[in-house]
C-alpha positions in Angstrom: 4.2 12.9 -20.5 7.2 15.2 -21.0 9.2 16.7 -18.2 8.0 20.2 -19.1 4.4 19.1 -18.1 5.6 18.0 -14.7 7.1 20.5 -12.2 9.2 18.0 -10.2 11.7 15.3 -10.8 10.4 11.9 -12.0 9.5 9.4 -9.4 11.6 6.9 -11.3 14.2 7.5 -14.0 16.2 4.9 -15.8 19.0 6.4 -17.9 21.1 4.4 -20.4 20.6 1.0 -18.6 22.8 -1.8 -20.0 22.9 -5.3 -18.7 24.5 -8.4 -20.2 24.4 -12.1 -19.1 27.5 -13.6 -20.9 27.0 -12.8 -24.6 23.3 -12.0 -24.2 22.4 -8.3 -24.2 19.4 -8.1 -21.9 19.2 -4.3 -21.8 20.8 -1.9 -24.2 20.5 1.8 -23.5 17.1 1.4 -21.8 15.8 4.8 -20.8 12.5 5.9 -19.2 10.9 8.4 -16.9 7.8 8.0 -14.7 6.2 11.0 -13.0 3.8 11.1 -10.1 0.4 10.0 -11.1 1.5 8.2 -14.2 1.2 4.4 -14.8 3.7 2.3 -16.8 3.2 -0.9 -18.6 6.1 -2.9 -20.0 5.0 -4.9 -23.0 7.2 -7.0 -25.3 8.0 -10.6 -26.3 9.9 -13.0 -24.1 13.5 -12.0 -23.8 12.9 -8.3 -24.5 14.4 -7.3 -21.1 11.2 -6.5 -19.2 12.0 -8.6 -16.1 15.7 -7.6 -16.2 14.6 -3.9 -16.2 12.2 -4.4 -13.3 14.8 -6.4 -11.3 17.3 -3.6 -11.9 14.9 -0.9 -10.8 14.2 -2.9 -7.6 17.8 -3.5 -6.9 17.8 -7.2 -7.5 20.1 -7.1 -10.6 23.1 -4.7 -10.9 23.4 -2.8 -14.2 26.6 -3.1 -16.1 26.2 0.6 -17.0 23.6 3.3 -16.6 21.7 5.0 -13.7 18.5 4.5 -11.8 17.1 7.5 -9.9 14.2 7.6 -7.4 12.7 11.0 -6.8 15.6 12.7 -8.5 18.4 10.9 -6.6 20.6 8.1 -7.9 20.3 5.3 -5.5 22.5 2.1 -5.1 20.9 -1.3 -5.7 20.8 -2.0 -1.9 18.8 1.2 -1.2 16.4 0.5 -4.0 15.9 -3.1 -2.8 15.0 -1.8 0.7 12.7 1.0 -0.6 10.7 -0.8 -3.3 8.4 -3.8 -2.5 7.7 -6.4 -5.2 4.7 -8.6 -5.5 5.4 -11.1 -8.3 2.3 -12.2 -10.2 2.9 -15.9 -9.2 2.9 -15.0 -5.5 -0.1 -12.6 -5.7 -2.5 -15.4 -6.6 -1.1 -17.9 -4.0 -0.4 -15.6 -1.1 -0.9 -16.8 2.5 -4.5 -16.2 3.7 -2.9 -14.1 6.5 -1.5 -11.6 3.9 -4.5 -9.3 3.8 -3.3 -7.1 0.9 -0.6 -6.9 -1.6 0.9 -4.1 0.5 1.1 -6.3 3.5 2.8 -9.1 1.5 5.1 -6.5 0.0 6.1 -5.2 3.4 6.7 -8.7 4.6 9.0 -9.5 1.6 10.9 -6.2 2.0 11.3 -6.6 5.7 9.8 -5.1 8.8 12.0 -2.0 8.8 11.5 -1.2 5.1 9.7 2.0 4.0 7.0 -0.2 2.5 6.2 -1.9 5.8 6.3 1.3 7.8 4.0 3.2 5.4 1.8 0.3 4.5 1.8 1.7 1.0 2.3 -0.4 -2.2 2.3 0.6 -5.8 -0.2 -2.1 -6.5 -2.7 -0.4 -4.1 -2.9 2.6 -6.4 -3.2 0.7 -9.6 -7.0 0.1 -9.2 
């Protein structure tokens, strides 16, 4: 969807993301926008940069160059790490029986004071 079809700022914007690991270029000018109500799938072969992009968005990897915005505001990695819960596929299938939902698990991983834990909201809860 183009920005002209959406009144507000994108929920997530990645602009010109670059990340290298030694001589390996994991991301080279990665750019995307995700607006409220949209869903995003990252498809590609191993080594295409999907995991590096997600780790960058969630503040677990620092970009060499580029910007990541949440709701129209550029946020440092530490803020994104606190604001976005992550439920890796491997954990989702082996979660503790006490974790009643992906949102609960996500809040636990992000910490009790995180926005995820306070709101009990998780991106995966809307994917159904």
